[in-house]
All heavy atoms as TSV, in Angstrom:
chain	resi	resn	atom	element	x	y	z
A	1	MET	N	N	-12.222	52.257	4.423
A	1	MET	CA	C	-11.992	52.173	5.840
A	1	MET	C	C	-11.340	50.842	6.203
A	1	MET	O	O	-10.460	50.817	7.046
A	1	MET	CB	C	-13.302	52.313	6.609
A	1	MET	CG	C	-13.909	53.683	6.608
A	1	MET	SD	S	-12.840	54.866	7.405
A	1	MET	CE	C	-12.963	56.185	6.264
A	2	GLU	N	N	-11.772	49.748	5.582
A	2	GLU	CA	C	-11.198	48.442	5.909
A	2	GLU	C	C	-9.704	48.398	5.588
A	2	GLU	O	O	-8.914	47.874	6.370
A	2	GLU	CB	C	-11.929	47.345	5.153
A	2	GLU	CG	C	-13.335	47.104	5.656
A	2	GLU	CD	C	-14.038	46.012	4.884
A	2	GLU	OE1	O	-13.362	45.107	4.363
A	2	GLU	OE2	O	-15.277	46.068	4.812
A	3	GLU	N	N	-9.320	48.963	4.440
A	3	GLU	CA	C	-7.906	48.973	4.057
A	3	GLU	C	C	-7.085	49.804	5.039
A	3	GLU	O	O	-6.017	49.388	5.481
A	3	GLU	CB	C	-7.743	49.524	2.646
A	3	GLU	CG	C	-6.302	49.554	2.178
A	3	GLU	CD	C	-6.150	50.152	0.789
A	3	GLU	OE1	O	-7.157	50.459	0.134
A	3	GLU	OE2	O	-5.000	50.321	0.378
A	4	LEU	N	N	-7.587	50.977	5.395
A	4	LEU	CA	C	-6.883	51.843	6.336
A	4	LEU	C	C	-6.747	51.167	7.693
A	4	LEU	O	O	-5.669	51.156	8.283
A	4	LEU	CB	C	-7.608	53.180	6.478
A	4	LEU	CG	C	-7.032	54.174	7.477
A	4	LEU	CD1	C	-5.597	54.535	7.122
A	4	LEU	CD2	C	-7.894	55.413	7.533
A	5	ASN	N	N	-7.827	50.573	8.196
A	5	ASN	CA	C	-7.763	49.885	9.484
A	5	ASN	C	C	-6.810	48.700	9.433
A	5	ASN	O	O	-6.115	48.421	10.403
A	5	ASN	CB	C	-9.158	49.448	9.924
A	5	ASN	CG	C	-9.982	50.614	10.433
A	5	ASN	OD1	O	-9.479	51.475	11.132
A	5	ASN	ND2	N	-11.243	50.641	10.075
A	6	GLY	N	N	-6.757	48.007	8.309
A	6	GLY	CA	C	-5.808	46.910	8.160
A	6	GLY	C	C	-4.382	47.391	8.249
A	6	GLY	O	O	-3.527	46.771	8.894
A	7	LYS	N	N	-4.082	48.512	7.596
A	7	LYS	CA	C	-2.735	49.068	7.632
A	7	LYS	C	C	-2.377	49.583	9.020
A	7	LYS	O	O	-1.236	49.489	9.448
A	7	LYS	CB	C	-2.590	50.176	6.594
A	7	LYS	CG	C	-2.579	49.650	5.178
A	7	LYS	CD	C	-2.429	50.763	4.173
A	7	LYS	CE	C	-2.411	50.207	2.762
A	7	LYS	NZ	N	-2.251	51.262	1.759
A	8	LEU	N	N	-3.355	50.144	9.728
A	8	LEU	CA	C	-3.095	50.638	11.077
A	8	LEU	C	C	-2.763	49.490	12.025
A	8	LEU	O	O	-2.072	49.684	13.016
A	8	LEU	CB	C	-4.295	51.426	11.609
A	8	LEU	CG	C	-4.492	52.798	10.991
A	8	LEU	CD1	C	-5.828	53.379	11.435
A	8	LEU	CD2	C	-3.363	53.732	11.330
A	9	GLY	N	N	-3.239	48.296	11.730
A	9	GLY	CA	C	-2.949	47.143	12.555
A	9	GLY	C	C	-1.540	46.613	12.372
A	9	GLY	O	O	-1.059	45.834	13.180
A	10	LEU	N	N	-0.846	47.042	11.316
A	10	LEU	CA	C	0.520	46.604	11.048
A	10	LEU	C	C	1.474	47.660	11.588
A	10	LEU	O	O	1.753	48.655	10.936
A	10	LEU	CB	C	0.743	46.410	9.548
A	10	LEU	CG	C	-0.184	45.401	8.873
A	10	LEU	CD1	C	0.030	45.433	7.365
A	10	LEU	CD2	C	0.049	44.011	9.422
A	11	LYS	N	N	1.981	47.468	12.771
A	11	LYS	CA	C	2.758	48.503	13.462
A	11	LYS	C	C	4.146	48.720	12.887
A	11	LYS	O	O	4.774	49.715	13.154
A	11	LYS	CB	C	2.895	48.153	14.941
A	11	LYS	CG	C	1.624	47.782	15.637
A	11	LYS	CD	C	0.584	48.865	15.575
A	11	LYS	CE	C	-0.614	48.581	16.434
A	11	LYS	NZ	N	-1.581	47.679	15.958
A	12	ASN	N	N	4.669	47.761	12.095
A	12	ASN	CA	C	6.046	47.873	11.634
A	12	ASN	C	C	6.176	48.304	10.178
A	12	ASN	O	O	7.230	48.185	9.592
A	12	ASN	CB	C	6.765	46.534	11.841
A	12	ASN	CG	C	6.118	45.421	11.042
A	12	ASN	OD1	O	5.038	45.593	10.516
A	12	ASN	ND2	N	6.770	44.283	10.990
A	13	GLN	N	N	5.122	48.824	9.576
A	13	GLN	CA	C	5.228	49.224	8.178
A	13	GLN	C	C	5.510	50.721	8.049
A	13	GLN	O	O	5.459	51.459	9.014
A	13	GLN	CB	C	3.967	48.860	7.414
A	13	GLN	CG	C	2.795	49.790	7.646
A	13	GLN	CD	C	1.644	49.434	6.744
A	13	GLN	OE1	O	1.429	48.277	6.446
A	13	GLN	NE2	N	0.906	50.412	6.311
A	14	MET	N	N	5.802	51.139	6.858
A	14	MET	CA	C	6.092	52.536	6.578
A	14	MET	C	C	4.814	53.363	6.732
A	14	MET	O	O	3.716	52.828	6.668
A	14	MET	CB	C	6.625	52.691	5.154
A	14	MET	CG	C	7.958	52.005	4.935
A	14	MET	SD	S	9.245	52.675	5.993
A	14	MET	CE	C	9.417	54.295	5.297
A	15	PRO	N	N	4.919	54.685	6.903
A	15	PRO	CA	C	3.735	55.534	6.992
A	15	PRO	C	C	2.863	55.401	5.752
A	15	PRO	O	O	3.330	55.055	4.677
A	15	PRO	CB	C	4.325	56.950	7.088
A	15	PRO	CG	C	5.688	56.749	7.627
A	15	PRO	CD	C	6.150	55.421	7.089
A	16	LEU	N	N	1.602	55.699	5.915
A	16	LEU	CA	C	0.621	55.558	4.842
A	16	LEU	C	C	0.646	56.775	3.924
A	16	LEU	O	O	-0.303	57.537	3.848
A	16	LEU	CB	C	-0.778	55.391	5.450
A	16	LEU	CG	C	-0.926	54.275	6.477
A	16	LEU	CD1	C	-2.311	54.340	7.108
A	16	LEU	CD2	C	-0.703	52.936	5.831
A	17	LEU	N	N	1.738	56.961	3.216
A	17	LEU	CA	C	1.893	58.151	2.384
A	17	LEU	C	C	0.844	58.238	1.297
A	17	LEU	O	O	0.385	59.317	0.950
A	17	LEU	CB	C	3.294	58.174	1.768
A	17	LEU	CG	C	4.447	58.248	2.774
A	17	LEU	CD1	C	5.783	58.157	2.049
A	17	LEU	CD2	C	4.371	59.528	3.584
A	18	ASP	N	N	0.425	57.113	0.743
A	18	ASP	CA	C	-0.551	57.117	-0.337
A	18	ASP	C	C	-1.949	57.479	0.131
A	18	ASP	O	O	-2.775	57.928	-0.643
A	18	ASP	CB	C	-0.569	55.761	-1.051
A	18	ASP	CG	C	-0.889	54.611	-0.129
A	18	ASP	OD1	O	-0.560	54.690	1.066
A	18	ASP	OD2	O	-1.470	53.626	-0.625
A	19	THR	N	N	-2.237	57.318	1.423
A	19	THR	CA	C	-3.576	57.613	1.937
A	19	THR	C	C	-3.596	58.838	2.838
A	19	THR	O	O	-4.633	59.184	3.376
A	19	THR	CB	C	-4.124	56.420	2.734
A	19	THR	OG1	O	-3.258	56.179	3.839
A	19	THR	CG2	C	-4.237	55.179	1.875
A	20	GLY	N	N	-2.455	59.489	3.019
A	20	GLY	CA	C	-2.417	60.653	3.893
A	20	GLY	C	C	-2.486	60.289	5.361
A	20	GLY	O	O	-2.812	61.111	6.182
A	21	GLY	N	N	-2.175	59.033	5.720
A	21	GLY	CA	C	-2.312	58.565	7.081
A	21	GLY	C	C	-1.029	58.570	7.878
A	21	GLY	O	O	-0.843	57.713	8.727
A	22	VAL	N	N	-0.135	59.498	7.621
A	22	VAL	CA	C	1.133	59.530	8.358
A	22	VAL	C	C	0.877	59.749	9.845
A	22	VAL	O	O	1.443	59.054	10.687
A	22	VAL	CB	C	2.069	60.625	7.799
A	22	VAL	CG1	C	3.327	60.745	8.646
A	22	VAL	CG2	C	2.424	60.333	6.359
A	23	GLY	N	N	0.029	60.681	10.198
A	23	GLY	CA	C	-0.267	60.964	11.599
A	23	GLY	C	C	-0.913	59.785	12.293
A	23	GLY	O	O	-0.557	59.435	13.422
A	24	LEU	N	N	-1.869	59.153	11.622
A	24	LEU	CA	C	-2.525	57.990	12.212
A	24	LEU	C	C	-1.539	56.851	12.424
A	24	LEU	O	O	-1.589	56.153	13.440
A	24	LEU	CB	C	-3.683	57.517	11.323
A	24	LEU	CG	C	-4.904	58.416	11.295
A	24	LEU	CD1	C	-5.911	57.896	10.270
A	24	LEU	CD2	C	-5.541	58.496	12.667
A	25	MET	N	N	-0.632	56.638	11.479
A	25	MET	CA	C	0.351	55.566	11.631
A	25	MET	C	C	1.297	55.874	12.781
A	25	MET	O	O	1.655	54.986	13.551
A	25	MET	CB	C	1.138	55.367	10.343
A	25	MET	CG	C	2.123	54.217	10.410
A	25	MET	SD	S	1.418	52.632	10.905
A	25	MET	CE	C	0.459	52.248	9.467
A	26	ASN	N	N	1.701	57.127	12.940
A	26	ASN	CA	C	2.562	57.508	14.065
A	26	ASN	C	C	1.867	57.230	15.394
A	26	ASN	O	O	2.480	56.721	16.331
A	26	ASN	CB	C	2.967	58.974	13.980
A	26	ASN	CG	C	3.994	59.237	12.914
A	26	ASN	OD1	O	4.679	58.322	12.463
A	26	ASN	ND2	N	4.092	60.478	12.486
A	27	ILE	N	N	0.590	57.568	15.493
A	27	ILE	CA	C	-0.169	57.305	16.713
A	27	ILE	C	C	-0.250	55.807	16.973
A	27	ILE	O	O	-0.040	55.348	18.087
A	27	ILE	CB	C	-1.577	57.924	16.621
A	27	ILE	CG1	C	-1.473	59.452	16.623
A	27	ILE	CG2	C	-2.467	57.436	17.767
A	27	ILE	CD1	C	-2.757	60.157	16.263
A	28	ALA	N	N	-0.547	55.027	15.928
A	28	ALA	CA	C	-0.660	53.574	16.074
A	28	ALA	C	C	0.664	52.972	16.547
A	28	ALA	O	O	0.682	52.104	17.428
A	28	ALA	CB	C	-1.101	52.944	14.754
A	29	LYS	N	N	1.779	53.439	15.994
A	29	LYS	CA	C	3.081	52.915	16.393
A	29	LYS	C	C	3.406	53.270	17.846
A	29	LYS	O	O	3.921	52.452	18.593
A	29	LYS	CB	C	4.176	53.445	15.467
A	29	LYS	CG	C	4.172	52.775	14.118
A	29	LYS	CD	C	5.315	53.277	13.262
A	29	LYS	CE	C	5.324	52.564	11.924
A	29	LYS	NZ	N	6.469	52.958	11.107
A	30	ARG	N	N	3.105	54.489	18.246
A	30	ARG	CA	C	3.373	54.892	19.633
A	30	ARG	C	C	2.520	54.102	20.611
A	30	ARG	O	O	2.975	53.705	21.684
A	30	ARG	CB	C	3.141	56.392	19.809
A	30	ARG	CG	C	4.210	57.209	19.149
A	30	ARG	CD	C	3.949	58.681	19.284
A	30	ARG	NE	N	4.883	59.399	18.455
A	30	ARG	CZ	C	5.277	60.636	18.692
A	30	ARG	NH1	N	4.797	61.282	19.733
A	30	ARG	NH2	N	6.131	61.226	17.897
A	31	MET	N	N	1.253	53.887	20.241
A	31	MET	CA	C	0.382	53.086	21.094
A	31	MET	C	C	0.935	51.671	21.234
A	31	MET	O	O	0.896	51.076	22.310
A	31	MET	CB	C	-1.038	53.067	20.530
A	31	MET	CG	C	-1.752	54.399	20.683
A	31	MET	SD	S	-3.339	54.493	19.823
A	31	MET	CE	C	-4.219	53.114	20.480
A	32	TRP	N	N	1.445	51.108	20.139
A	32	TRP	CA	C	2.020	49.762	20.154
A	32	TRP	C	C	3.247	49.714	21.072
A	32	TRP	O	O	3.407	48.788	21.856
A	32	TRP	CB	C	2.398	49.364	18.734
A	32	TRP	CG	C	3.128	48.071	18.652
A	32	TRP	CD1	C	4.472	47.888	18.493
A	32	TRP	CD2	C	2.576	46.765	18.752
A	32	TRP	NE1	N	4.782	46.558	18.474
A	32	TRP	CE2	C	3.636	45.847	18.632
A	32	TRP	CE3	C	1.287	46.286	18.926
A	32	TRP	CZ2	C	3.431	44.477	18.682
A	32	TRP	CZ3	C	1.094	44.919	18.972
A	32	TRP	CH2	C	2.160	44.037	18.848
A	33	ILE	N	N	4.093	50.739	20.990
A	33	ILE	CA	C	5.296	50.781	21.822
A	33	ILE	C	C	4.930	50.828	23.304
A	33	ILE	O	O	5.500	50.109	24.118
A	33	ILE	CB	C	6.183	51.988	21.440
A	33	ILE	CG1	C	6.813	51.767	20.061
A	33	ILE	CG2	C	7.260	52.241	22.489
A	33	ILE	CD1	C	7.467	53.001	19.476
A	34	TYR	N	N	3.968	51.668	23.668
A	34	TYR	CA	C	3.619	51.849	25.077
A	34	TYR	C	C	2.735	50.737	25.633
A	34	TYR	O	O	2.871	50.349	26.775
A	34	TYR	CB	C	2.929	53.189	25.300
A	34	TYR	CG	C	3.843	54.375	25.143
A	34	TYR	CD1	C	3.632	55.310	24.150
A	34	TYR	CD2	C	4.934	54.559	25.990
A	34	TYR	CE1	C	4.472	56.402	23.992
A	34	TYR	CE2	C	5.784	55.640	25.845
A	34	TYR	CZ	C	5.541	56.559	24.852
A	34	TYR	OH	O	6.380	57.629	24.696
A	35	TYR	N	N	1.780	50.247	24.828
A	35	TYR	CA	C	0.757	49.347	25.350
A	35	TYR	C	C	0.715	47.969	24.695
A	35	TYR	O	O	-0.011	47.098	25.161
A	35	TYR	CB	C	-0.629	49.984	25.214
A	35	TYR	CG	C	-0.722	51.332	25.863
A	35	TYR	CD1	C	-0.822	52.486	25.103
A	35	TYR	CD2	C	-0.715	51.460	27.246
A	35	TYR	CE1	C	-0.915	53.733	25.700
A	35	TYR	CE2	C	-0.804	52.705	27.861
A	35	TYR	CZ	C	-0.904	53.834	27.071
A	35	TYR	OH	O	-0.996	55.060	27.667
A	36	GLY	N	N	1.438	47.769	23.602
A	36	GLY	CA	C	1.423	46.483	22.920
A	36	GLY	C	C	0.049	46.141	22.367
A	36	GLY	O	O	-0.687	47.003	21.901
A	37	GLU	N	N	-0.311	44.872	22.480
A	37	GLU	CA	C	-1.579	44.377	21.925
A	37	GLU	C	C	-2.803	44.878	22.689
A	37	GLU	O	O	-3.926	44.690	22.233
A	37	GLU	CB	C	-1.581	42.843	21.925
A	37	GLU	CG	C	-0.541	42.225	21.032
A	37	GLU	CD	C	-0.872	42.395	19.560
A	37	GLU	OE1	O	-2.063	42.427	19.211
A	37	GLU	OE2	O	0.077	42.506	18.781
A	38	LYS	N	N	-2.604	45.500	23.830
A	38	LYS	CA	C	-3.725	45.966	24.642
A	38	LYS	C	C	-4.369	47.234	24.087
A	38	LYS	O	O	-5.423	47.641	24.555
A	38	LYS	CB	C	-3.270	46.209	26.076
A	38	LYS	CG	C	-2.792	44.965	26.775
A	38	LYS	CD	C	-2.291	45.294	28.158
A	38	LYS	CE	C	-1.743	44.050	28.833
A	38	LYS	NZ	N	-1.184	44.372	30.157
A	39	ALA	N	N	-3.732	47.873	23.124
A	39	ALA	CA	C	-4.246	49.126	22.562
A	39	ALA	C	C	-4.580	48.938	21.088
A	39	ALA	O	O	-4.033	48.083	20.418
A	39	ALA	CB	C	-3.207	50.230	22.713
A	40	SER	N	N	-5.516	49.763	20.609
A	40	SER	CA	C	-5.862	49.709	19.184
A	40	SER	C	C	-6.391	51.061	18.730
A	40	SER	O	O	-6.798	51.895	19.535
A	40	SER	CB	C	-6.904	48.622	18.921
A	40	SER	OG	O	-8.128	48.948	19.548
A	41	ILE	N	N	-6.374	51.260	17.419
A	41	ILE	CA	C	-6.930	52.455	16.799
A	41	ILE	C	C	-7.778	51.988	15.620
A	41	ILE	O	O	-7.351	51.144	14.835
A	41	ILE	CB	C	-5.828	53.447	16.364
A	41	ILE	CG1	C	-6.426	54.707	15.779
A	41	ILE	CG2	C	-4.842	52.809	15.437
A	41	ILE	CD1	C	-5.417	55.820	15.555
A	42	THR	N	N	-8.996	52.502	15.529
A	42	THR	CA	C	-9.922	52.109	14.474
A	42	THR	C	C	-10.560	53.360	13.888
A	42	THR	O	O	-10.953	54.262	14.623
A	42	THR	CB	C	-11.028	51.202	15.039
A	42	THR	OG1	O	-10.433	50.113	15.731
A	42	THR	CG2	C	-11.917	50.666	13.936
A	43	VAL	N	N	-10.665	53.401	12.564
A	43	VAL	CA	C	-11.307	54.518	11.874
A	43	VAL	C	C	-12.633	54.012	11.316
A	43	VAL	O	O	-12.683	52.954	10.692
A	43	VAL	CB	C	-10.410	55.050	10.734
A	43	VAL	CG1	C	-11.084	56.200	10.020
A	43	VAL	CG2	C	-9.060	55.478	11.290
A	44	LYS	N	N	-13.711	54.772	11.572
A	44	LYS	CA	C	-15.046	54.369	11.131
A	44	LYS	C	C	-15.725	55.522	10.407
A	44	LYS	O	O	-15.473	56.691	10.703
A	44	LYS	CB	C	-15.908	53.989	12.335
A	44	LYS	CG	C	-15.369	52.860	13.159
A	44	LYS	CD	C	-16.240	52.611	14.371
A	44	LYS	CE	C	-15.656	51.518	15.243
A	44	LYS	NZ	N	-16.458	51.296	16.441
A	45	ASN	N	N	-16.601	55.179	9.468
A	45	ASN	CA	C	-17.444	56.189	8.835
A	45	ASN	C	C	-18.492	56.641	9.830
A	45	ASN	O	O	-19.090	55.833	10.530
A	45	ASN	CB	C	-18.148	55.627	7.603
A	45	ASN	CG	C	-17.256	55.571	6.399
A	45	ASN	OD1	O	-16.386	56.402	6.233
A	45	ASN	ND2	N	-17.461	54.591	5.554
A	46	ASN	N	N	-18.716	57.940	9.899
A	46	ASN	CA	C	-19.753	58.503	10.750
A	46	ASN	C	C	-20.655	59.328	9.853
A	46	ASN	O	O	-20.272	60.412	9.415
A	46	ASN	CB	C	-19.134	59.348	11.855
A	46	ASN	CG	C	-20.156	59.841	12.845
A	46	ASN	OD1	O	-21.347	59.837	12.584
A	46	ASN	ND2	N	-19.689	60.276	13.995
A	47	GLN	N	N	-21.838	58.845	9.581
A	47	GLN	CA	C	-22.735	59.499	8.631
A	47	GLN	C	C	-23.094	60.922	9.052
A	47	GLN	O	O	-23.362	61.763	8.220
A	47	GLN	CB	C	-23.995	58.671	8.452
A	47	GLN	CG	C	-23.724	57.335	7.805
A	47	GLN	CD	C	-24.972	56.482	7.704
A	47	GLN	OE1	O	-26.027	56.850	8.206
A	47	GLN	NE2	N	-24.845	55.345	7.050
A	48	ASP	N	N	-23.086	61.206	10.343
A	48	ASP	CA	C	-23.469	62.529	10.827
A	48	ASP	C	C	-22.396	63.586	10.587
A	48	ASP	O	O	-22.713	64.734	10.308
A	48	ASP	CB	C	-23.799	62.483	12.319
A	48	ASP	CG	C	-25.024	61.636	12.596
A	48	ASP	OD1	O	-25.883	61.525	11.707
A	48	ASP	OD2	O	-25.105	61.071	13.701
A	49	CYS	N	N	-21.112	63.200	10.705
A	49	CYS	CA	C	-20.075	64.229	10.603
A	49	CYS	C	C	-18.778	63.745	9.965
A	49	CYS	O	O	-17.724	64.254	10.271
A	49	CYS	CB	C	-19.799	64.833	11.971
A	49	CYS	SG	S	-19.157	63.664	13.163
A	50	GLY	N	N	-18.807	62.754	9.110
A	50	GLY	CA	C	-17.600	62.352	8.397
A	50	GLY	C	C	-16.961	61.090	8.917
A	50	GLY	O	O	-17.430	59.996	8.677
A	51	VAL	N	N	-15.888	61.236	9.703
A	51	VAL	CA	C	-15.095	60.091	10.150
A	51	VAL	C	C	-14.944	60.145	11.662
A	51	VAL	O	O	-14.812	61.204	12.266
A	51	VAL	CB	C	-13.702	60.106	9.491
A	51	VAL	CG1	C	-12.823	59.007	10.019
A	51	VAL	CG2	C	-13.829	59.991	7.979
A	52	CYS	N	N	-14.948	58.973	12.292
A	52	CYS	CA	C	-14.751	58.853	13.726
A	52	CYS	C	C	-13.545	57.946	13.959
A	52	CYS	O	O	-13.431	56.886	13.337
A	52	CYS	CB	C	-16.002	58.248	14.362
A	52	CYS	SG	S	-15.858	57.995	16.132
A	53	THR	N	N	-12.627	58.366	14.805
A	53	THR	CA	C	-11.461	57.565	15.137
A	53	THR	C	C	-11.597	57.111	16.590
A	53	THR	O	O	-11.775	57.933	17.490
A	53	THR	CB	C	-10.163	58.355	14.955
A	53	THR	OG1	O	-10.109	58.825	13.616
A	53	THR	CG2	C	-8.955	57.494	15.225
A	54	GLU	N	N	-11.502	55.811	16.808
A	54	GLU	CA	C	-11.664	55.238	18.145
A	54	GLU	C	C	-10.319	54.717	18.625
A	54	GLU	O	O	-9.684	53.903	17.966
A	54	GLU	CB	C	-12.666	54.107	18.081
A	54	GLU	CG	C	-12.935	53.433	19.396
A	54	GLU	CD	C	-13.958	52.330	19.247
A	54	GLU	OE1	O	-15.140	52.656	19.026
A	54	GLU	OE2	O	-13.562	51.157	19.325
A	55	LEU	N	N	-9.881	55.200	19.791
A	55	LEU	CA	C	-8.654	54.730	20.429
A	55	LEU	C	C	-9.049	53.871	21.624
A	55	LEU	O	O	-9.868	54.287	22.437
A	55	LEU	CB	C	-7.796	55.900	20.914
A	55	LEU	CG	C	-7.364	56.919	19.879
A	55	LEU	CD1	C	-6.616	58.047	20.546
A	55	LEU	CD2	C	-6.513	56.275	18.807
A	56	THR	N	N	-8.448	52.698	21.743
A	56	THR	CA	C	-8.686	51.827	22.877
A	56	THR	C	C	-7.363	51.684	23.625
A	56	THR	O	O	-6.361	51.253	23.061
A	56	THR	CB	C	-9.168	50.435	22.410
A	56	THR	OG1	O	-10.340	50.605	21.615
A	56	THR	CG2	C	-9.467	49.543	23.582
A	57	LEU	N	N	-7.374	52.096	24.895
A	57	LEU	CA	C	-6.180	52.050	25.735
A	57	LEU	C	C	-6.487	51.295	27.029
A	57	LEU	O	O	-7.585	51.419	27.550
A	57	LEU	CB	C	-5.711	53.468	26.085
A	57	LEU	CG	C	-5.380	54.379	24.914
A	57	LEU	CD1	C	-5.177	55.800	25.407
A	57	LEU	CD2	C	-4.173	53.875	24.187
A	58	PRO	N	N	-5.512	50.553	27.549
A	58	PRO	CA	C	-5.749	49.848	28.807
A	58	PRO	C	C	-5.731	50.820	29.985
A	58	PRO	O	O	-5.049	51.837	29.950
A	58	PRO	CB	C	-4.574	48.874	28.883
A	58	PRO	CG	C	-3.495	49.530	28.099
A	58	PRO	CD	C	-4.190	50.284	27.005
A	59	LEU	N	N	-6.479	50.489	31.008
A	59	LEU	CA	C	-6.440	51.273	32.237
A	59	LEU	C	C	-5.141	50.974	32.969
A	59	LEU	O	O	-4.669	49.840	32.959
A	59	LEU	CB	C	-7.630	50.933	33.134
A	59	LEU	CG	C	-8.995	51.367	32.615
A	59	LEU	CD1	C	-10.082	50.818	33.529
A	59	LEU	CD2	C	-9.079	52.878	32.569
A	60	PRO	N	N	-4.561	52.001	33.628
A	60	PRO	CA	C	-3.289	51.766	34.359
A	60	PRO	C	C	-3.466	50.851	35.539
A	60	PRO	O	O	-4.449	50.609	36.055
A	60	PRO	CB	C	-2.863	53.154	34.807
A	60	PRO	CG	C	-3.957	54.081	34.487
A	60	PRO	CD	C	-4.984	53.351	33.706
């Protein structure tokens, strides 16, 4: 999770082909374009049901 979250924080890199994170990287890049540093995406382990993805967006 730490490696994936680190890569998601780098908005200008290639998609995460080795980890299957192409969709997550696309979302992270779009969030960066629209909101800049005010937005973030974080992936966390969720013991109850697998993985939880948290999106943080600024209020308009």
